[in-house]
A tleap script that builds the chain and sets N, CA, C and O, in Angstrom:
source leaprc.protein.ff14SB
mol = sequence {
  NMET ASP ILE LYS SER PHE ALA ASP ILE LEU
  GLU TYR PRO TYR VAL ILE ILE PHE ASP ASN
  ALA THR GLY ASN LYS PRO HIE LYS THR SER
  CYS SER PHE VAL THR GLU GLU ASN TYR ASN
  LEU LYS MET THR ILE ASN GLN ARG LYS ASN
  GLY TYR TYR GLN PRO ILE GLU ASP TYR GLU
  HIE ILE ARG ASP ALA SER VAL VAL PRO CYS
  LYS LYS CYS LYS PRO THR GLN PHE ARG CYS
  LEU TYR LYS ARG CVAL
}
set mol.1.N position { 83.841 57.742 -116.706 }
set mol.1.CA position { 83.270 58.750 -115.842 }
set mol.1.C position { 84.204 58.914 -114.641 }
set mol.1.O position { 84.409 57.982 -113.864 }
set mol.2.N position { 84.751 60.093 -114.510 }
set mol.2.CA position { 85.733 60.346 -113.464 }
set mol.2.C position { 85.118 61.230 -112.382 }
set mol.2.O position { 85.133 62.456 -112.490 }
set mol.3.N position { 84.584 60.606 -111.349 }
set mol.3.CA position { 83.958 61.330 -110.244 }
set mol.3.C position { 85.029 61.589 -109.184 }
set mol.3.O position { 85.629 60.656 -108.650 }
set mol.4.N position { 85.258 62.864 -108.890 }
set mol.4.CA position { 86.293 63.209 -107.935 }
set mol.4.C position { 85.744 63.770 -106.635 }
set mol.4.O position { 86.463 63.840 -105.637 }
set mol.5.N position { 84.478 64.171 -106.634 }
set mol.5.CA position { 83.936 64.786 -105.428 }
set mol.5.C position { 82.418 64.616 -105.361 }
set mol.5.O position { 81.769 64.238 -106.337 }
set mol.6.N position { 81.885 64.903 -104.195 }
set mol.6.CA position { 80.440 64.868 -104.008 }
set mol.6.C position { 79.759 65.897 -104.902 }
set mol.6.O position { 78.664 65.654 -105.409 }
set mol.7.N position { 80.398 67.036 -105.096 }
set mol.7.CA position { 79.843 68.080 -105.975 }
set mol.7.C position { 79.655 67.560 -107.402 }
set mol.7.O position { 78.706 67.950 -108.082 }
set mol.8.N position { 80.547 66.688 -107.855 }
set mol.8.CA position { 80.398 66.078 -109.191 }
set mol.8.C position { 79.118 65.250 -109.270 }
set mol.8.O position { 78.431 65.262 -110.290 }
set mol.9.N position { 78.801 64.537 -108.202 }
set mol.9.CA position { 77.586 63.723 -108.143 }
set mol.9.C position { 76.349 64.600 -108.299 }
set mol.9.O position { 75.413 64.244 -109.016 }
set mol.10.N position { 76.348 65.736 -107.632 }
set mol.10.CA position { 75.174 66.611 -107.619 }
set mol.10.C position { 74.907 67.285 -108.963 }
set mol.10.O position { 73.860 67.908 -109.135 }
set mol.11.N position { 75.815 67.174 -109.903 }
set mol.11.CA position { 75.606 67.722 -111.239 }
set mol.11.C position { 74.670 66.835 -112.073 }
set mol.11.O position { 74.245 67.229 -113.159 }
set mol.12.N position { 74.359 65.662 -111.574 }
set mol.12.CA position { 73.494 64.707 -112.272 }
set mol.12.C position { 72.129 64.649 -111.593 }
set mol.12.O position { 72.020 64.951 -110.405 }
set mol.13.N position { 71.084 64.265 -112.330 }
set mol.13.CA position { 69.759 64.168 -111.710 }
set mol.13.C position { 69.582 62.919 -110.838 }
set mol.13.O position { 68.773 62.918 -109.910 }
set mol.14.N position { 70.335 61.867 -111.135 }
set mol.14.CA position { 70.210 60.604 -110.408 }
set mol.14.C position { 71.584 60.066 -110.053 }
set mol.14.O position { 72.588 60.400 -110.683 }
set mol.15.N position { 71.603 59.223 -109.023 }
set mol.15.CA position { 72.816 58.507 -108.652 }
set mol.15.C position { 72.402 57.108 -108.191 }
set mol.15.O position { 71.411 56.945 -107.480 }
set mol.16.N position { 73.168 56.112 -108.603 }
set mol.16.CA position { 72.964 54.760 -108.085 }
set mol.16.C position { 73.994 54.575 -106.983 }
set mol.16.O position { 75.193 54.754 -107.196 }
set mol.17.N position { 73.508 54.213 -105.804 }
set mol.17.CA position { 74.418 53.905 -104.711 }
set mol.17.C position { 74.512 52.388 -104.649 }
set mol.17.O position { 73.573 51.704 -104.241 }
set mol.18.N position { 75.655 51.882 -105.060 }
set mol.18.CA position { 75.913 50.449 -104.991 }
set mol.18.C position { 76.425 50.155 -103.594 }
set mol.18.O position { 77.399 50.755 -103.142 }
set mol.19.N position { 75.761 49.222 -102.908 }
set mol.19.CA position { 76.091 48.942 -101.515 }
set mol.19.C position { 75.950 47.451 -101.263 }
set mol.19.O position { 74.878 46.880 -101.460 }
set mol.20.N position { 77.028 46.827 -100.829 }
set mol.20.CA position { 77.021 45.382 -100.570 }
set mol.20.C position { 76.084 44.992 -99.437 }
set mol.20.O position { 75.572 43.873 -99.428 }
set mol.21.N position { 75.848 45.886 -98.482 }
set mol.21.CA position { 75.025 45.571 -97.315 }
set mol.21.C position { 73.540 45.833 -97.543 }
set mol.21.O position { 72.708 45.004 -97.176 }
set mol.22.N position { 73.197 46.964 -98.137 }
set mol.22.CA position { 71.785 47.346 -98.257 }
set mol.22.C position { 71.218 47.198 -99.654 }
set mol.22.O position { 70.024 47.416 -99.858 }
set mol.23.N position { 72.033 46.839 -100.608 }
set mol.23.CA position { 71.564 46.674 -101.977 }
set mol.23.C position { 71.848 47.906 -102.824 }
set mol.23.O position { 72.284 48.943 -102.325 }
set mol.24.N position { 71.594 47.765 -104.089 }
set mol.24.CA position { 71.888 48.813 -105.063 }
set mol.24.C position { 70.617 49.593 -105.362 }
set mol.24.O position { 69.610 49.037 -105.802 }
set mol.25.N position { 70.691 50.906 -105.111 }
set mol.25.CA position { 69.482 51.715 -105.236 }
set mol.25.C position { 69.752 53.009 -105.985 }
set mol.25.O position { 70.687 53.738 -105.653 }
set mol.26.N position { 68.941 53.296 -106.992 }
set mol.26.CA position { 69.022 54.615 -107.611 }
set mol.26.C position { 68.246 55.617 -106.761 }
set mol.26.O position { 67.218 55.289 -106.169 }
set mol.27.N position { 68.753 56.825 -106.715 }
set mol.27.CA position { 68.138 57.919 -105.956 }
set mol.27.C position { 68.128 59.163 -106.835 }
set mol.27.O position { 68.952 59.302 -107.738 }
set mol.28.N position { 67.204 60.052 -106.568 }
set mol.28.CA position { 67.326 61.407 -107.082 }
set mol.28.C position { 68.469 62.019 -106.297 }
set mol.28.O position { 68.629 61.709 -105.116 }
set mol.29.N position { 69.258 62.867 -106.901 }
set mol.29.CA position { 70.369 63.459 -106.152 }
set mol.29.C position { 69.868 64.384 -105.047 }
set mol.29.O position { 70.641 64.777 -104.174 }
set mol.30.N position { 68.596 64.732 -105.076 }
set mol.30.CA position { 68.010 65.548 -104.011 }
set mol.30.C position { 67.519 64.707 -102.826 }
set mol.30.O position { 67.055 65.269 -101.834 }
set mol.31.N position { 67.611 63.390 -102.906 }
set mol.31.CA position { 67.152 62.492 -101.843 }
set mol.31.C position { 67.949 62.725 -100.561 }
set mol.31.O position { 69.147 63.002 -100.612 }
set mol.32.N position { 67.291 62.612 -99.429 }
set mol.32.CA position { 67.968 62.823 -98.149 }
set mol.32.C position { 69.007 61.736 -97.843 }
set mol.32.O position { 69.837 61.919 -96.952 }
set mol.33.N position { 68.976 60.619 -98.559 }
set mol.33.CA position { 69.991 59.576 -98.382 }
set mol.33.C position { 71.281 59.913 -99.127 }
set mol.33.O position { 72.328 59.328 -98.846 }
set mol.34.N position { 71.217 60.832 -100.057 }
set mol.34.CA position { 72.393 61.235 -100.828 }
set mol.34.C position { 73.020 62.436 -100.119 }
set mol.34.O position { 72.644 63.585 -100.351 }
set mol.35.N position { 73.978 62.139 -99.255 }
set mol.35.CA position { 74.617 63.197 -98.469 }
set mol.35.C position { 76.137 63.142 -98.656 }
set mol.35.O position { 76.707 62.109 -99.004 }
set mol.36.N position { 76.750 64.265 -98.416 }
set mol.36.CA position { 78.208 64.321 -98.523 }
set mol.36.C position { 78.859 63.419 -97.476 }
set mol.36.O position { 79.885 62.792 -97.739 }
set mol.37.N position { 78.261 63.358 -96.297 }
set mol.37.CA position { 78.790 62.488 -95.241 }
set mol.37.C position { 78.776 61.024 -95.681 }
set mol.37.O position { 79.777 60.325 -95.525 }
set mol.38.N position { 77.653 60.556 -96.228 }
set mol.38.CA position { 77.559 59.170 -96.697 }
set mol.38.C position { 78.508 58.915 -97.864 }
set mol.38.O position { 79.140 57.862 -97.946 }
set mol.39.N position { 78.600 59.889 -98.761 }
set mol.39.CA position { 79.521 59.773 -99.901 }
set mol.39.C position { 80.959 59.622 -99.405 }
set mol.39.O position { 81.682 58.728 -99.846 }
set mol.40.N position { 81.369 60.494 -98.489 }
set mol.40.CA position { 82.739 60.448 -97.976 }
set mol.40.C position { 83.021 59.135 -97.255 }
set mol.40.O position { 84.115 58.585 -97.380 }
set mol.41.N position { 82.061 58.633 -96.512 }
set mol.41.CA position { 82.235 57.362 -95.814 }
set mol.41.C position { 82.458 56.223 -96.806 }
set mol.41.O position { 83.399 55.442 -96.663 }
set mol.42.N position { 81.606 56.135 -97.791 }
set mol.42.CA position { 81.683 55.026 -98.754 }
set mol.42.C position { 82.867 55.160 -99.708 }
set mol.42.O position { 83.590 54.192 -99.943 }
set mol.43.N position { 83.063 56.347 -100.252 }
set mol.43.CA position { 84.037 56.529 -101.323 }
set mol.43.C position { 85.458 56.821 -100.815 }
set mol.43.O position { 86.431 56.381 -101.428 }
set mol.44.N position { 85.583 57.545 -99.722 }
set mol.44.CA position { 86.907 57.957 -99.261 }
set mol.44.C position { 87.390 57.119 -98.079 }
set mol.44.O position { 88.432 56.469 -98.155 }
set mol.45.N position { 86.634 57.138 -97.001 }
set mol.45.CA position { 87.068 56.436 -95.786 }
set mol.45.C position { 87.133 54.922 -96.014 }
set mol.45.O position { 88.129 54.283 -95.677 }
set mol.46.N position { 86.068 54.353 -96.587 }
set mol.46.CA position { 86.041 52.903 -96.828 }
set mol.46.C position { 86.640 52.512 -98.176 }
set mol.46.O position { 86.687 51.330 -98.516 }
set mol.47.N position { 87.095 53.489 -98.937 }
set mol.47.CA position { 87.781 53.273 -100.217 }
set mol.47.C position { 87.023 52.333 -101.157 }
set mol.47.O position { 87.618 51.476 -101.810 }
set mol.48.N position { 85.712 52.510 -101.211 }
set mol.48.CA position { 84.832 51.754 -102.132 }
set mol.48.C position { 84.811 50.248 -101.866 }
set mol.48.O position { 84.412 49.480 -102.740 }
set mol.49.N position { 85.226 49.819 -100.691 }
set mol.49.CA position { 85.270 48.386 -100.385 }
set mol.49.C position { 83.877 47.761 -100.346 }
set mol.49.O position { 83.714 46.604 -100.731 }
set mol.50.N position { 82.876 48.504 -99.888 }
set mol.50.CA position { 81.520 47.964 -99.774 }
set mol.50.C position { 80.547 48.561 -100.772 }
set mol.50.O position { 79.344 48.316 -100.691 }
set mol.51.N position { 81.057 49.343 -101.713 }
set mol.51.CA position { 80.184 49.931 -102.717 }
set mol.51.C position { 80.699 51.265 -103.203 }
set mol.51.O position { 81.789 51.706 -102.838 }
set mol.52.N position { 79.890 51.897 -104.035 }
set mol.52.CA position { 80.317 53.160 -104.634 }
set mol.52.C position { 79.116 53.923 -105.178 }
set mol.52.O position { 78.006 53.393 -105.232 }
set mol.53.N position { 79.344 55.161 -105.577 }
set mol.53.CA position { 78.316 56.029 -106.160 }
set mol.53.C position { 78.554 56.121 -107.665 }
set mol.53.O position { 79.678 56.338 -108.116 }
set mol.54.N position { 77.479 55.954 -108.431 }
set mol.54.CA position { 77.576 56.106 -109.888 }
set mol.54.C position { 76.481 57.062 -110.353 }
set mol.54.O position { 75.305 56.697 -110.342 }
set mol.55.N position { 76.843 58.277 -110.761 }
set mol.55.CA position { 75.831 59.210 -111.232 }
set mol.55.C position { 75.317 58.797 -112.612 }
set mol.55.O position { 76.053 58.221 -113.413 }
set mol.56.N position { 74.062 59.097 -112.871 }
set mol.56.CA position { 73.481 58.794 -114.189 }
set mol.56.C position { 72.589 59.951 -114.627 }
set mol.56.O position { 72.008 60.656 -113.802 }
set mol.57.N position { 72.495 60.127 -115.920 }
set mol.57.CA position { 71.668 61.191 -116.504 }
set mol.57.C position { 70.198 60.785 -116.582 }
set mol.57.O position { 69.303 61.589 -116.322 }
set mol.58.N position { 69.965 59.521 -116.946 }
set mol.58.CA position { 68.610 59.094 -117.259 }
set mol.58.C position { 68.299 57.770 -116.580 }
set mol.58.O position { 68.981 56.770 -116.806 }
set mol.59.N position { 67.288 57.771 -115.766 }
set mol.59.CA position { 66.906 56.564 -115.025 }
set mol.59.C position { 66.530 55.414 -115.963 }
set mol.59.O position { 66.748 54.250 -115.630 }
set mol.60.N position { 65.979 55.724 -117.107 }
set mol.60.CA position { 65.484 54.686 -118.024 }
set mol.60.C position { 66.585 53.805 -118.596 }
set mol.60.O position { 66.287 52.744 -119.145 }
set mol.61.N position { 67.843 54.209 -118.486 }
set mol.61.CA position { 68.936 53.425 -119.052 }
set mol.61.C position { 69.508 52.383 -118.093 }
set mol.61.O position { 70.489 51.716 -118.421 }
set mol.62.N position { 68.918 52.239 -116.936 }
set mol.62.CA position { 69.391 51.237 -115.982 }
set mol.62.C position { 68.960 49.855 -116.467 }
set mol.62.O position { 67.775 49.594 -116.672 }
set mol.63.N position { 69.924 48.997 -116.641 }
set mol.63.CA position { 69.644 47.637 -117.121 }
set mol.63.C position { 70.102 46.571 -116.130 }
set mol.63.O position { 70.142 45.385 -116.458 }
set mol.64.N position { 70.440 46.988 -114.941 }
set mol.64.CA position { 70.960 46.082 -113.919 }
set mol.64.C position { 69.805 45.585 -113.047 }
set mol.64.O position { 69.153 46.381 -112.372 }
set mol.65.N position { 69.552 44.291 -113.059 }
set mol.65.CA position { 68.431 43.717 -112.308 }
set mol.65.C position { 68.624 43.827 -110.787 }
set mol.65.O position { 67.659 43.701 -110.033 }
set mol.66.N position { 69.853 44.060 -110.336 }
set mol.66.CA position { 70.094 44.176 -108.893 }
set mol.66.C position { 69.746 45.566 -108.362 }
set mol.66.O position { 69.805 45.795 -107.154 }
set mol.67.N position { 69.391 46.476 -109.228 }
set mol.67.CA position { 69.082 47.850 -108.828 }
set mol.67.C position { 67.583 47.988 -108.562 }
set mol.67.O position { 66.760 47.753 -109.446 }
set mol.68.N position { 67.242 48.373 -107.327 }
set mol.68.CA position { 65.852 48.537 -106.899 }
set mol.68.C position { 65.661 49.982 -106.448 }
set mol.68.O position { 66.424 50.454 -105.605 }
set mol.69.N position { 64.670 50.704 -106.978 }
set mol.69.CA position { 64.507 52.129 -106.663 }
set mol.69.C position { 64.354 52.428 -105.177 }
set mol.69.O position { 63.768 51.646 -104.429 }
set mol.70.N position { 64.885 53.560 -104.770 }
set mol.70.CA position { 64.743 54.049 -103.398 }
set mol.70.C position { 63.259 54.228 -103.091 }
set mol.70.O position { 62.517 54.806 -103.885 }
set mol.71.N position { 62.839 53.731 -101.941 }
set mol.71.CA position { 61.425 53.848 -101.562 }
set mol.71.C position { 61.096 55.231 -101.001 }
set mol.71.O position { 59.925 55.587 -100.876 }
set mol.72.N position { 62.114 56.000 -100.669 }
set mol.72.CA position { 61.872 57.330 -100.110 }
set mol.72.C position { 61.701 58.381 -101.208 }
set mol.72.O position { 60.700 59.098 -101.220 }
set mol.73.N position { 62.657 58.483 -102.126 }
set mol.73.CA position { 62.584 59.536 -103.149 }
set mol.73.C position { 61.861 59.079 -104.419 }
set mol.73.O position { 61.498 59.910 -105.252 }
set mol.74.N position { 61.650 57.781 -104.574 }
set mol.74.CA position { 60.908 57.216 -105.705 }
set mol.74.C position { 61.353 57.804 -107.041 }
set mol.74.O position { 60.592 58.534 -107.676 }
set mol.75.N position { 62.575 57.496 -107.477 }
set mol.75.CA position { 63.094 58.099 -108.704 }
set mol.75.C position { 62.302 57.753 -109.961 }
set mol.75.O position { 62.399 58.467 -110.959 }
set mol.76.N position { 61.530 56.688 -109.937 }
set mol.76.CA position { 60.728 56.334 -111.116 }
set mol.76.C position { 59.434 57.118 -111.158 }
set mol.76.O position { 58.836 57.241 -112.227 }
set mol.77.N position { 58.979 57.651 -110.037 }
set mol.77.CA position { 57.697 58.346 -109.978 }
set mol.77.C position { 57.693 59.582 -110.862 }
set mol.77.O position { 56.710 59.819 -111.564 }
set mol.78.N position { 58.762 60.382 -110.852 }
set mol.78.CA position { 58.821 61.584 -111.667 }
set mol.78.C position { 58.706 61.222 -113.137 }
set mol.78.O position { 57.987 61.885 -113.886 }
set mol.79.N position { 59.397 60.191 -113.552 }
set mol.79.CA position { 59.368 59.765 -114.942 }
set mol.79.C position { 57.944 59.416 -115.354 }
set mol.79.O position { 57.505 59.816 -116.432 }
set mol.80.N position { 57.221 58.686 -114.527 }
set mol.80.CA position { 55.846 58.279 -114.853 }
set mol.80.C position { 54.928 59.496 -114.927 }
set mol.80.O position { 54.111 59.597 -115.843 }
set mol.81.N position { 55.050 60.404 -113.989 }
set mol.81.CA position { 54.222 61.608 -114.011 }
set mol.81.C position { 54.543 62.445 -115.240 }
set mol.81.O position { 53.649 63.029 -115.853 }
set mol.82.N position { 55.799 62.501 -115.591 }
set mol.82.CA position { 56.234 63.297 -116.734 }
set mol.82.C position { 55.598 62.783 -118.027 }
set mol.82.O position { 55.197 63.574 -118.881 }
set mol.83.N position { 55.508 61.476 -118.169 }
set mol.83.CA position { 54.949 60.899 -119.386 }
set mol.83.C position { 53.447 61.154 -119.524 }
set mol.83.O position { 52.928 61.165 -120.640 }
set mol.84.N position { 52.748 61.357 -118.419 }
set mol.84.CA position { 51.312 61.598 -118.463 }
set mol.84.C position { 50.978 63.005 -118.974 }
set mol.84.O position { 49.887 63.234 -119.496 }
set mol.85.N position { 51.898 63.923 -118.828 }
set mol.85.CA position { 51.629 65.331 -119.180 }
set mol.85.C position { 51.567 65.515 -120.667 }
set mol.85.O position { 51.351 66.629 -121.143 }
savepdb mol mol.pdb
quit
């Protein structure tokens, strides 16, 4: 997966932000924590030293125990509501 820009991230429904300081969290790409400013800081200015962004198509394929869902955008909530319909 060759991510070259923030716009590439937004083409996916979810993104995992791996962060050494705050932990690894999946977000909906519409989450207010997923910003171009934060992306540029982590990926360009800090050159991925403290983490990186990994876009994903489907939240259900996350198998990493260190990944804890964002409490603001609740990426698992949509999936649960979707299954009830």
